C-alpha positions as CSV (number, residue, x, y, z in Angstrom):
1,M,2.4,-57.2,-42.7
2,E,4.0,-60.6,-43.1
3,A,2.0,-63.0,-45.2
4,P,0.8,-66.1,-43.5
5,S,2.8,-69.3,-44.0
6,S,1.3,-72.3,-45.8
7,E,1.0,-74.1,-42.4
8,Q,-0.9,-71.1,-41.0
9,L,-3.3,-71.2,-43.9
10,L,-3.8,-75.0,-43.4
11,R,-4.6,-74.4,-39.7
12,R,-7.1,-71.6,-40.6
13,E,-8.7,-73.9,-43.2
14,A,-9.2,-76.7,-40.7
15,I,-10.9,-74.4,-38.2
16,R,-13.0,-72.7,-40.9
17,R,-14.3,-76.1,-42.0
18,H,-15.0,-77.3,-38.5
19,L,-17.0,-74.1,-37.8
20,G,-18.9,-74.9,-40.9
21,G,-20.0,-78.3,-39.5
22,E,-17.4,-80.7,-40.8
23,K,-16.3,-83.5,-38.5
24,R,-12.8,-83.6,-37.1
25,H,-11.8,-86.9,-38.6
26,N,-12.9,-85.9,-42.1
27,I,-10.9,-82.7,-41.9
28,C,-7.8,-84.5,-40.6
29,D,-8.0,-87.1,-43.3
30,D,-8.4,-84.5,-46.0
31,L,-5.5,-82.3,-44.7
32,D,-3.3,-85.2,-43.8
33,R,-3.0,-84.1,-40.2
34,S,-3.4,-85.9,-36.9
35,P,-6.4,-85.4,-34.5
36,R,-3.9,-84.2,-31.9
37,W,-2.8,-81.4,-34.4
38,F,-6.4,-80.4,-34.9
39,D,-7.1,-80.4,-31.2
40,K,-4.2,-78.1,-30.6
41,W,-5.3,-75.5,-33.1
42,W,-9.0,-75.8,-32.2
43,A,-8.0,-75.1,-28.6
44,E,-5.9,-72.1,-29.8
45,Y,-8.9,-70.7,-31.7
46,R,-11.3,-71.2,-28.8
47,H,-8.9,-69.4,-26.4
48,N,-8.2,-66.6,-28.8
49,P,-10.6,-66.2,-31.8
50,R,-8.2,-63.5,-33.2
51,T,-5.3,-65.8,-33.4
52,D,-3.2,-65.8,-36.6
53,F,-2.4,-69.5,-36.1
54,S,1.3,-68.9,-35.9
55,D,3.7,-71.1,-33.9
56,R,3.9,-70.2,-30.2
57,S,6.9,-70.0,-27.9
58,R,7.6,-73.1,-25.9
59,A,8.2,-71.1,-22.8
60,P,5.8,-71.8,-19.9
61,Q,2.5,-70.0,-20.5
62,T,0.8,-70.4,-17.1
63,S,1.4,-69.4,-13.6
64,P,-0.3,-70.2,-10.3
65,S,-1.9,-66.8,-10.2
66,Q,-3.2,-66.8,-13.7
67,T,-6.8,-65.8,-14.1
68,P,-9.1,-68.7,-15.2
69,D,-10.0,-68.6,-18.9
70,G,-13.7,-68.4,-18.0
71,M,-13.2,-65.3,-16.0
72,V,-11.1,-63.7,-18.8
73,R,-14.0,-64.4,-21.2
74,A,-16.5,-63.0,-18.7
75,V,-14.5,-59.7,-18.3
76,I,-14.3,-59.3,-22.1
77,S,-18.0,-60.1,-22.5
78,A,-18.8,-57.5,-19.8
79,R,-16.6,-54.9,-21.6
80,R,-18.5,-55.4,-24.9
81,T,-21.9,-55.2,-23.1
82,L,-21.0,-52.0,-21.4
83,E,-19.6,-50.5,-24.6
84,A,-23.0,-51.2,-26.3
85,A,-24.8,-49.3,-23.5
86,A,-22.5,-46.3,-23.4
87,T,-23.4,-42.9,-24.8
88,P,-20.9,-40.6,-26.4
89,E,-21.0,-38.4,-23.2
90,T,-20.3,-41.2,-20.8
91,R,-18.4,-43.7,-22.9
92,Y,-15.1,-43.7,-20.9
93,G,-16.7,-43.8,-17.4
94,L,-18.9,-46.8,-18.1
95,I,-16.5,-49.3,-19.6
96,G,-13.6,-49.2,-17.2
97,P,-12.4,-51.9,-14.8
98,A,-14.5,-50.7,-11.9
99,A,-17.7,-50.7,-14.1
100,I,-16.8,-54.2,-15.3
101,Q,-16.3,-55.4,-11.7
102,T,-19.8,-54.1,-10.7
103,H,-21.3,-55.7,-13.9
104,L,-19.9,-59.1,-13.0
105,E,-21.1,-58.8,-9.4
106,G,-24.5,-58.1,-10.8
107,L,-24.3,-61.4,-12.7
108,G,-23.6,-63.3,-9.5
109,L,-19.9,-63.8,-10.2
110,E,-17.0,-63.1,-8.0
111,P,-14.9,-60.7,-10.1
112,P,-11.1,-60.3,-10.0
113,S,-9.5,-57.1,-8.7
114,V,-9.6,-53.9,-10.7
115,A,-5.9,-54.3,-11.4
116,T,-6.4,-57.8,-12.8
117,I,-9.3,-56.6,-15.0
118,Q,-7.1,-53.9,-16.3
119,R,-4.4,-56.4,-17.2
120,I,-7.0,-58.6,-19.0
121,L,-8.2,-55.6,-21.0
122,H,-4.6,-54.6,-21.8
123,G,-3.8,-58.1,-23.0
124,E,-6.8,-58.1,-25.3
125,G,-6.0,-54.7,-26.7
126,L,-9.1,-53.2,-25.0
127,T,-7.5,-50.4,-23.0
128,H,-8.4,-47.8,-25.6
129,P,-11.7,-47.2,-27.4
130,L,-12.5,-49.7,-30.2
131,G,-10.6,-48.9,-33.3
132,A,-7.7,-47.1,-31.5
133,G,-4.2,-48.5,-31.3
134,S,-1.8,-49.8,-33.9
135,D,-2.8,-53.5,-33.3
136,S,-6.5,-53.1,-34.4
137,A,-8.2,-51.6,-37.4
138,Y,-11.4,-49.6,-36.8
139,Y,-14.4,-51.9,-36.8
140,P,-17.8,-50.2,-37.8
141,W,-20.0,-51.6,-35.1
142,L,-23.7,-52.0,-35.9
143,E,-25.8,-50.5,-33.2
144,A,-29.6,-50.9,-33.0
145,W,-31.7,-47.8,-33.0
146,A,-35.2,-49.4,-32.3
147,V,-36.9,-52.6,-31.3
148,N,-36.5,-55.1,-34.1
149,A,-34.0,-53.0,-36.0
150,I,-31.3,-55.7,-35.7
151,H,-31.6,-59.3,-34.6
152,A,-28.6,-61.7,-34.2
153,T,-29.0,-65.4,-34.5
154,D,-26.4,-68.1,-33.5
155,I,-26.2,-71.7,-32.7
156,I,-24.6,-73.2,-29.5
157,T,-24.1,-77.0,-29.5
158,R,-24.5,-79.0,-26.3
159,H,-24.4,-82.7,-25.5
160,I,-26.6,-84.5,-23.1
161,R,-25.0,-87.2,-21.0
162,G,-25.3,-90.3,-23.1
163,G,-24.3,-88.6,-26.3
164,E,-27.4,-86.9,-27.7
165,E,-26.5,-83.7,-29.4
166,V,-28.7,-80.6,-29.0
167,Q,-28.4,-77.7,-31.4
168,N,-29.6,-74.6,-29.5
169,F,-30.7,-71.8,-31.8
170,H,-30.8,-68.4,-30.1
171,T,-31.9,-65.1,-31.5
172,I,-31.6,-61.8,-29.6
173,D,-33.0,-58.3,-30.4
174,H,-30.0,-55.9,-30.1
175,Y,-32.1,-53.0,-28.9
176,G,-34.5,-54.5,-26.3
177,H,-32.7,-57.8,-25.7
178,A,-35.8,-59.9,-26.1
179,A,-34.8,-63.5,-27.1
180,A,-36.2,-66.5,-28.9
181,L,-34.9,-70.0,-28.4
182,S,-35.4,-73.4,-30.1
183,Q,-33.7,-76.7,-29.6
184,Q,-33.1,-78.9,-32.6
185,A,-31.5,-82.2,-33.5
186,D,-29.4,-80.7,-36.3
187,K,-28.3,-77.4,-37.7
188,T,-29.3,-77.6,-41.3
189,S,-30.5,-74.7,-43.3
190,A,-34.0,-76.1,-43.1
191,T,-33.8,-76.2,-39.3
192,A,-32.4,-72.6,-39.2
193,C,-35.3,-71.4,-41.4
194,A,-37.8,-73.1,-39.0
195,H,-36.2,-71.3,-36.1
196,L,-36.3,-68.0,-37.8
197,L,-40.0,-68.4,-38.8
198,K,-40.8,-69.2,-35.2
199,T,-38.7,-66.2,-34.0
200,W,-40.3,-63.7,-36.3
201,G,-43.7,-64.9,-35.2
202,E,-42.8,-64.2,-31.6
203,L,-40.5,-61.2,-31.7
204,G,-41.5,-59.7,-35.0
205,L,-39.7,-59.1,-38.3
206,P,-36.3,-57.3,-38.0
207,Q,-34.9,-55.0,-40.5
208,I,-31.4,-56.7,-40.3
209,E,-30.7,-60.3,-39.3
210,Q,-27.0,-60.8,-38.3
211,F,-25.3,-64.1,-38.6
212,D,-21.9,-65.7,-38.4
213,N,-20.6,-67.7,-41.3
214,E,-22.1,-71.1,-40.2
215,D,-23.0,-73.3,-43.2
216,A,-26.6,-73.4,-42.0
217,F,-26.9,-69.6,-42.5
218,G,-24.6,-68.9,-45.5
219,G,-25.5,-71.9,-47.7
220,G,-22.3,-74.0,-47.3
221,H,-18.6,-73.7,-48.3
222,V,-18.7,-75.6,-51.6
223,H,-20.5,-73.8,-54.4
224,P,-19.5,-70.3,-55.5
225,R,-22.0,-67.5,-55.5
226,V,-24.6,-69.6,-53.6
227,I,-27.6,-67.8,-52.3
228,G,-28.6,-70.2,-49.5
229,R,-32.0,-71.0,-48.1
230,V,-31.7,-68.7,-45.1
231,V,-30.6,-65.7,-47.1
232,R,-33.5,-66.3,-49.6
233,L,-36.0,-66.5,-46.7
234,C,-34.7,-63.2,-45.2
235,L,-34.9,-61.5,-48.6
236,F,-38.4,-62.9,-49.2
237,C,-39.6,-61.4,-45.9
238,G,-38.0,-58.0,-46.6
239,I,-35.1,-58.6,-44.2
240,E,-31.4,-57.7,-45.0
241,P,-29.0,-60.4,-43.8
242,L,-25.6,-59.4,-42.6
243,F,-22.6,-61.7,-42.0
244,I,-19.9,-60.8,-39.5
245,P,-16.2,-61.4,-40.3
246,Y,-14.8,-64.9,-40.4
247,Y,-13.3,-66.2,-37.1
248,E,-14.5,-63.2,-35.1
249,P,-17.4,-64.2,-32.8
250,K,-16.7,-61.0,-30.8
251,R,-18.5,-59.1,-33.5
252,N,-21.6,-61.0,-32.4
253,Y,-21.0,-60.2,-28.8
254,Q,-24.6,-59.5,-27.9
255,I,-25.6,-63.1,-28.7
256,E,-22.4,-64.5,-27.2
257,T,-23.2,-62.7,-23.9
258,F,-26.7,-64.3,-24.0
259,H,-25.1,-67.7,-24.6
260,S,-23.0,-67.2,-21.4
261,L,-26.1,-66.2,-19.4
262,W,-28.1,-69.2,-20.8
263,T,-25.2,-71.6,-20.0
264,Q,-24.8,-70.3,-16.4
265,G,-28.5,-69.8,-15.6
266,F,-30.0,-72.7,-17.4
267,W,-27.9,-75.4,-19.0
268,S,-25.4,-75.8,-16.2
269,R,-28.1,-76.0,-13.5
270,H,-29.9,-79.1,-14.9
271,E,-28.9,-82.6,-15.8
272,F,-31.1,-83.2,-18.9
273,H,-31.9,-86.7,-20.1
274,D,-33.0,-85.9,-23.6
275,R,-33.9,-83.0,-26.0
276,A,-37.6,-83.2,-25.2
277,E,-36.8,-82.4,-21.5
278,V,-34.7,-79.4,-22.6
279,Q,-37.6,-78.2,-24.7
280,S,-40.0,-78.5,-21.8
281,E,-37.8,-76.5,-19.5
282,V,-36.8,-73.7,-21.8
283,P,-40.1,-71.8,-21.5
284,L,-39.4,-71.4,-17.7
285,F,-36.0,-69.9,-18.5
286,E,-37.6,-67.6,-21.2
287,R,-40.2,-66.3,-18.7
288,W,-37.6,-65.5,-16.1
289,Y,-35.3,-63.9,-18.7
290,H,-38.0,-61.7,-20.2
291,S,-39.9,-60.7,-17.1
292,V,-37.4,-60.9,-14.2
293,Y,-33.8,-60.6,-15.5
294,R,-32.6,-57.0,-16.0
295,P,-29.7,-56.9,-18.4
296,P,-27.2,-54.3,-17.2
297,V,-27.3,-52.5,-20.6
298,L,-31.1,-51.8,-20.0
299,R,-30.4,-49.9,-16.8
300,G,-33.0,-51.4,-14.6
301,Q,-35.6,-52.6,-17.2
302,T,-36.4,-56.1,-18.3
303,P,-36.6,-57.1,-22.0
304,A,-40.4,-57.2,-21.5
305,D,-40.3,-53.6,-20.3
306,M,-38.5,-52.5,-23.4
307,R,-41.1,-53.9,-25.7
308,R,-44.2,-52.7,-23.8
309,G,-46.3,-50.4,-25.9
310,V,-44.1,-50.9,-29.0
311,A,-45.9,-51.8,-32.2
312,V,-44.1,-54.6,-33.9
313,V,-44.8,-56.3,-37.2
314,R,-44.9,-60.1,-36.6
315,L,-44.9,-62.9,-39.1
316,T,-48.6,-63.8,-38.9
317,A,-50.2,-67.0,-40.2
318,D,-51.4,-65.1,-43.3
319,L,-47.9,-63.9,-44.0
320,R,-46.5,-67.4,-43.5
321,R,-48.9,-68.7,-46.1
322,L,-47.3,-66.4,-48.7
323,I,-43.9,-68.1,-48.3
324,P,-43.4,-71.0,-50.7
325,D,-43.0,-74.5,-49.3
326,G,-40.4,-75.5,-51.8
327,R,-37.4,-73.7,-53.2
328,L,-37.5,-70.0,-52.4
329,P,-36.8,-67.5,-55.2
330,I,-34.2,-64.7,-54.9
331,T,-36.1,-61.6,-53.9
332,A,-35.2,-58.0,-54.5
333,G,-33.0,-56.7,-51.6
334,R,-29.5,-56.4,-50.2
335,I,-27.1,-58.9,-48.6
336,H,-24.3,-57.5,-46.4
337,F,-20.9,-58.8,-45.3
338,R,-18.3,-57.4,-42.9
339,R,-14.8,-58.7,-43.8
340,K,-11.2,-58.0,-42.8
341,V,-9.0,-57.7,-45.9
342,E,-6.4,-60.5,-46.1
343,P,-2.6,-59.9,-46.7
344,T,-3.3,-60.7,-50.3
345,G,-5.6,-57.7,-50.6
346,E,-8.6,-60.0,-50.9
347,I,-11.8,-60.9,-49.1
348,E,-14.0,-63.9,-49.4
349,L,-17.8,-64.0,-49.6
350,L,-20.2,-66.7,-50.8
351,N,-17.2,-68.9,-51.7
352,E,-15.6,-66.4,-54.0
353,T,-12.5,-64.3,-53.6
354,W,-12.6,-60.7,-54.5
355,F,-9.7,-58.3,-54.8
356,V,-10.2,-55.1,-52.8
357,G,-6.7,-53.7,-53.0
358,Q,-3.4,-53.7,-51.2
359,K,-4.2,-50.3,-49.7
360,W,-6.9,-51.9,-47.5
361,I,-4.9,-54.9,-46.1
362,G,-5.8,-55.3,-42.5
363,E,-8.8,-53.0,-42.7
364,Y,-12.4,-53.9,-42.3
365,V,-14.6,-53.4,-45.3
366,H,-18.3,-53.7,-45.9
367,A,-19.6,-55.5,-48.9
368,T,-23.1,-55.3,-50.2
369,I,-24.8,-57.4,-52.9
370,D,-27.8,-55.6,-54.5
371,T,-29.9,-58.4,-56.0
372,V,-31.9,-56.0,-58.2
373,E,-29.0,-54.1,-59.7
374,Q,-26.9,-57.3,-59.5
375,R,-24.0,-55.3,-58.3
376,L,-21.4,-55.9,-55.6
377,T,-20.0,-52.8,-53.8
378,F,-17.2,-52.5,-51.3
379,W,-17.2,-49.7,-48.7
380,H,-14.8,-48.5,-46.0
381,Q,-15.4,-46.3,-43.0
382,R,-12.2,-44.8,-41.5
383,D,-13.7,-44.1,-38.1
384,A,-17.0,-43.4,-36.4
385,D,-17.0,-39.8,-37.4
386,S,-16.4,-40.4,-41.1
387,D,-18.8,-41.2,-43.9
388,W,-18.7,-44.5,-45.8
389,R,-16.4,-44.4,-48.8
390,L,-17.2,-46.4,-51.9
391,I,-14.0,-48.4,-52.8
392,K,-15.1,-50.4,-55.7
393,A,-18.2,-51.6,-57.6
394,R,-18.4,-54.9,-59.5
395,S,-21.1,-56.7,-61.5
396,Y,-22.6,-59.6,-59.7
397,R,-24.7,-61.6,-62.1
398,L,-27.1,-64.1,-60.6
399,K,-28.0,-67.3,-62.3
400,E,-31.8,-67.0,-61.9
401,P,-34.5,-64.3,-62.0
402,V,-35.0,-61.9,-59.1
403,Q,-38.6,-61.4,-58.1
404,P,-39.9,-58.1,-56.5
405,L,-40.7,-58.0,-52.8
406,L,-44.3,-58.8,-52.2
407,P,-46.4,-55.8,-51.1
408,A,-47.4,-57.7,-47.9
409,F,-43.8,-57.7,-46.8
410,R,-43.0,-54.0,-47.5
411,R,-42.6,-52.1,-44.3
412,K,-41.9,-48.4,-43.5
413,C,-38.9,-48.6,-41.3
414,A,-37.0,-45.8,-39.6
415,R,-33.4,-46.4,-40.5
416,C,-30.1,-44.8,-39.4
417,P,-27.9,-44.3,-42.5
418,D,-24.7,-44.2,-40.4
419,Y,-24.5,-48.0,-39.8
420,L,-24.9,-49.3,-43.4
421,P,-23.6,-47.6,-46.5
422,D,-26.2,-46.6,-49.1
């Protein structure tokens, strides 16, 4: 595999910093590049999150019959949704072009032809099961096995006419697809914690909370070995945070699919005047989503149906009072990361670079920090039928004491050992 050029690394750094919340002009000033340069590579990343930021051919890239980018994204999103619903016995019959076409029609879209859908899938390397093919390493997908086994939280930024920015925090339960939404003026770690506390009071406490690498969730991109506020809150409540690979939002496809539905069914249908108006309208969308909308993956059921009769452990007022108002301690637990090994044989987590090994270049590995043992372990799974293999273990000394999990937050949870290494 050819190592990335210095210019590619610069482009990647610019996008990473922008995803972390830095302003365009600050990034351009720091990297000595023009806004036009930044806009070009931001557009490249938005079009293809898997880009390697290499220079492209100057040959014409469009044609009159080219499928609109929005429809391409819808096809890919539908494929991911159907993959999540498929069983081993029916996997191939449920994720093909015809099934995707039917899925899009169910969303009220006018889908392209089966042949066009097939071309889109081929262009994205999705004409084989995930992990197959020479252009893609196997990715160990995390699949929910019960209500509140896995939540995914993400932020989608929108602007109201006139310039007011609204940070929309969305959380979705992977299994039953129940969702919790909040609209904020910023996306700081304090705001993210407020959203999670609200969500856990509504949906219940998950076993795993999945995030991308947004500063609000990870604690920033400055200080090494930082255990941020959101991670501390998760650990304090007995939840294991898990971070998906850098620059790969497709690994969070459940929440990305929800974003698309929310944009089409809510945001694009109203002309809001301020954030307060958005907040007043969101409950109407939530009621429709939970009680009327039937996600295709639920096969005729609503999110409310999936939770009916299920006992969930919510963050009650009594439990909230146990959470300190000030700085949270580091609590006994585990922090997880999924990473793709760089051409240098390294991965990055919590602003530190760790050497995994040349053998694993281009492969996805799972890293776990155990705060009690203060140990960092690296794991690899060759395919869905293989066991996790321990690659390396390293000491991971923390700079402050680790407190035990409070008895009130200890929960008996059925856990499938196949998805996370032990």
